[in-house]
N, C-alpha and C positions, 0 to 999 in steps of 0.2 A: 504494500499500499504506499501511496505517496504521503509525504509529511505535510503537516499543516503549513501553508505558505506564510501564516502569520507567526509561526513559531520563532523565527529569528528575531522578532520584535519583542518576545516575551522576556521577562527578567529571568536570571539563572535559577532562582528559587522556584518559579512557576514551571520552568522546564523540568526540573528535577521532580517536582510533585507529579507532573503528568506521566513521567517515566515510571513512577512507583505505583501508579494506580493498577488494581488487579484486572485481569482479563474478564470479559463477559462472554459466556458461551452462547452459541446460536440457540440452544434449547432454552436457556434462561431468557433470551431475548423474545422468544415466542411467548413465554408466559407473560411478559410485560405487554407485548402486542395484543395478546388475547384480552387482557384486562382493560386496555385502553381502547380496543376496537380498531380494526384495520383501517376504517375510514379516517381515523385521525392521523395516519401516516401519510404525509405529503411532502413533495419535493421542497427542499429548502427549510422545512420546519424541524425543530429538535425532535428526533425520532430514535427508536431503538434504545441503545445504551444511554444516550443523552436524556431522553424522556424518562427512562427508568430512574436515573439518578435524581432528576428533579422531583419526581413524584415520591420517592422512598427515602431520600436522604442518604443513600449508599455512598461509599467512598468513590464510586465511578465518577465520570464515565471512563470506560476502558477503550472504547472504539474511537479511532479518529473519525472525523466527519465523513471521509470518503467511504468508510465502512458502515456508518450508522444511517445513511440516507436511504429511505424507503420510498418507493413509488406505488401508489394505489393500483390494484388490479381492476377494481370495479369502477365504472364511470361511463360517460356518454361515448367516449372513444376508447379504443384499446390502447394500452401503454406501448411505448416503443416507437411511436410515430412522431410525436412532438417532444418526447423526452430528449433532453440533451444527450448527444452521442456518448456512449460509454467506451471504456478502454478496451474491452474484450467482447467478442460476439461470436455467435454460432448461427448459421442458417442451415436448416435441415428440412428436406422434403420426405414425405412418407407416402407409400401406396397401400391402400386397403387390401386386406386379404380377399381372395376370391369368394370365400364364404361369408364375408362381412357385408352387411347391408345397412339400412338406415338405422335400425335399432342399435346395432353394434357401434356404428359411428357416433350416435348420440351418447352412448355410454362412455366412449373414449373421450369425447369432448367434455363431458361432465368431469371425468377424472382429471383431464388436463387442466381444466379451469379451476377445480378445487385445489390441485397441487400448485398451480401457478400463483394463486392468491396467497396460499400458505408460505411458499418460498419467498415471494416478493415482500412479505411482511417480516421476513427473517426467521421463518419457522423451520422446524425439523420434522419431516414426515415420519410416521411410525416405522416405515420400512427403509429408513434412511441409511445411506452408505457411510455417513460420517465424513465425507470429503470436505464439507464446508462447516463443520461443527463449531469451529472457533470464530467464525466470521459473522458479521452483520449482513444485512440485505445488499449493501454495496450497490445501490441503484439498480438492482436486478429488474429487468422487464421480460415478459413473455408475451409474444404476439402470435396469434393463430390465424391462418388463412386457408382458403379453399382454392384448389386448382380447377380448371375446366372439367377434367376427367372425374372429379369427385361427384359431380351431379349425376353422371351416368352410373357410377358405382353404387349410389344410394337410391337410385330410381327416382331422381328429381330433375330429370333433364329439362323439363319445362320451366323450372325455377332458375335455370342458369342465366345470369345477366348477359345482355348483349355486349356489355363492356368487357366481358371475359372471353370474347372471341379471340382465337389465336392471333398473336402479333404477326404482322407481315414479315416476309423474308427481306433481309437487307443484304446487299451485295458483299459487304465485308465480313459477314458472319462465317464462322467456322465452328459450328455448334456441335457439342458432344451430347447426343440425346440421353445418354446415361446420367448426365449431370444437369439435365434440364427438366422442367415441368414437375409433375407430381400431384397426387390427390390432395394431400394436406401439407401445410407448411408451418414451420416454427421459426420465429426470429427470437433469439435470446441475446440480451446484452447485459453487461454488468461491469462495474469498475474493479472487480477482482477476478482473476482468471479461474480460481478454484470455485468461486460462487457460480460463474457462468457454466463451467463444466458440470458442476453438481446439478444444476437445473436441467441441462441437456440430458445427462445420464438418467436422472429421475423421470423425466417425461418419456424418454425412449423406453425405459423399462416398463412404464405404465401402459405403453401401447400394447404390450403382451402379444397375443396372437391376432389382434385386430388389424394391426398395420406394421409394416416393415420399412426401415430406412431405405429410401431410393438414392439419396445423395446427401452429403453433409459437407459444409465448408466452415472454416474457422478464420476469423479476422481480428483486427486490432486497430486501435487509434491511439493518439497521444493520451497519456494518463493525466488525470486531474492534478493540477499543481505543478506540472512539469515545466511550465513557462512562468516568467515573472509576473505576467498579467494575462487575463483571458485573451486568447487569440484563436482565429480560425485555424483549423488543423491543416497539416500538409499531407499530400499523398506521397507515394514512393518515388515519384519523379522530383520531389522537392518543391512542388508547387503548392501555394496556398489554395485550398480546394473547398469551395462552398460559399464564396463571398456573396453571390447573387441569389442565394436561396430565398424563397418567400419567407416572410417572418410573421409570427402570430399577431403582431401589432398591425400588419397590413389590413386594409379594409376588405380586401378580397381573399384573404388567406383561407378562411373556412370554405369558401366556394371553390377554390382551386384544389384543396386537399381532400375534403370530406363530402360524401354523398349527403345531400340535404334531407332533413326530416320529410317523410312522405315521398321520398325519391322512388325511382323505379330500378329494381324491385324494392318494396317497402322494407324487407328484412335487412337491406343494406343501409338503412338510414343511420347516419353517424359513422359509417364505415369508409373505407378507402381501398384503392387498388394499388398493389405493390408490383412493380416490375423489378426483377432480379436479373443481373447480368454479371457473369464472371469475366472480367476484362484483364487479360494478361498484358503487362507493360513490357516492351522490348527495351529493358533498362540498359543493356550493353550498347545498343544503338543510340538511345537517347543521351546517355552520359558521354558519348563520344562527340556530341555536337557542341559547338561553342555557345556560351551564354546568350549572345546576341541572337542566335538562331532559335534557341529555346524560347526566348521571350517573344520573338516574332510569331512563332507557332502558337503560343498561348494568347498573345495580345496583352500580357501582363508582365510586370517585373517580378523576377523570381525572389528578390530580396524581401519585399513586403507585400506582394500581391496587388500593388497599385496598377491600374490600367496604364498602358503606354501614353495615354493622354492625360494622366493625372499624377498626383504625388502620394496619395494615401489609398489604402486598400478600398475604402468605401466611396472614393470619388466616382462620380458617374462616368461610364464609358462613352466617350465622344466619338461616335462612328463616322462623323462628318469631318473630323480634323484631318488636315493635310500637313505635310512637312514642307521644308523650303523648296524642295524639288517638285512640289505639287502632287505627290503621291500620297495615298491614304496612310496615316500613321498606324491604324489598325488594318492589317492586310485583309484582303477579300476573303481569304480562307482561314484567317486566325480563329482559333477555337472560341474566343470570347465573342466574336462577331457572329459566327455561325449559330451559337447557342442563345444569343440574345433574344428575349421575347419579342422585341420590336421587329426582328427579322423572321419570326416564326408565327405571325398572326396572333401574338400575345400568349402563345403556349408556354406554360411554366409548370414545374413540378418541384416537390420538396425532396431534395437529394439527402440521403442519410446512409452513406456507405461505410464499409470497413476496408482497410487494406488487408492484404494477405501475402504470406510467403510460404510456399509448399516445397521448399528445398530447391534443388538445382536439376536442370534438365541434362540429358545426355551430352549436349554440346557445352555444358558448363554454365550456361546462362541461367539466371535466377528464374524460377517459376513463381513469379510474384506480380502483384498488381492490385486491382480494385474489385471488391465485392460490391458492385453498384446496386444500391436499393433506392428506388424513388417512389414517391407517394403522390397520388392525384385522384381527383373525383372521377375522372374518366381518362383512361390511357389513350384513347383516340384523340383527345384534346390536349393531353399532356406529353407523354413520352413519344408517341408515334410521330407527330410532326417534327419534333426536334431531331429524332434519330434519322428520319428521312433526309433532313437537311444535312446532318453530319455525313450521311452515306453518300451524298452528292459531291462533297468537297470540303473536308475538314483537314487542315494541315496536321492535326494530331493523329489522324488515322494511320499514318506511316509508322507510328510508334506503339500501336496497341493492336490486340487481337481479341475479338469477342468469341469466347469459347463455350459459354453456357447461357441459357436464357429461360426465364419462367415468368408467368403472370399469375397473380393470386388475388382473389376477392377476400378482403379482410373486413368482416362484419363490424358493426359498432360494438362498444364495450358491453360487457355483461353486468346486469344489476346484481345486487346482493342476493344470493340464493339461486342464481341462474348461471347458465354456462354459455360460452361463446357459440353462436349459431343456433341457439335454441328456437328462435322464431322460425328459422328456415326448416329445421328438422321436425318441429312439433306443430308447425303452423297449419298443417292441413295435409 
């Protein structure tokens, strides 16, 4: 776990007292959460060990803030969409067994939802493996989605949303079907690697004979507190990545990201659609190019993420700016121009990716890149227009390979006592 960024400003006596505080186990944390109620665990609020100490007068807290933060499972939207990106993540797709139908799928989703709520509150299930016994919730989130094939498997083909139609083929794709698609999908994120693995293993075991893993991918991001101040994360190319993401304070954020109440279909109200792409970066090639070329490809400065037409990361991108020779400062095929909403009919999506590194290939090149995950109310108005534009001429395409792809419908959040997808599976 990362240290408290304010620790350096503490007095020596305060630092010593913090070191001497006793550890708080995950099981003890569950007892606290049960007494307080999971609904009281919210991002940014004193939770877990911190809340326990305040309520009981114990010598704690024992957990650093990074471990004590809990994210509620229940709510209008599922967690893991607008939750700040965590340091560790797992993406996993499952296929239902041939003998499993609607009833078995409903039972599995109830098990997953119950376990997810318990784990995210810092709990320890009765059948626990003990992997995360000494940790707090560490901002754990579990997000559940349905692939297009799920609806055939459970006999609900007529309920499949039109927005879940297969993505179009793109000329640059080199997709591995074995690592694409799937009936069910889990996105797991946490600020501690053991907590994230523990959740993955717990939910995979809970699938039992109902569903088997089709593919699984592991990713990471910068850890909380790793920088002197909050900053947009960087990808494995060293580029600041995510500057132009829609923000919750934007007037049109909800409309861009979430299906509106009473939407079509109704069971997707408050939900979103996730596009998942495994994008391998040709790092040996990229790193061989001079800085000036890398910046022309991106349209941004590598040092601070500022557009070539500005000084700071958040400065607007001026697509009309020209240099002394009259040529555009932002090249016609620069990534920032090709992906700009104003060049794609306003299309935008919430990008929430993880980086990955799966060792080295036979030629010695790193098998590394981006587990791209984007969220939108409708992929035909979000991901597809942008990807088509990229496919026609993006300077970055020379340095990446799209190797896996999937699209999932992610229903709205579950209410207390309910499970994700209950309205779909029990609605008629």
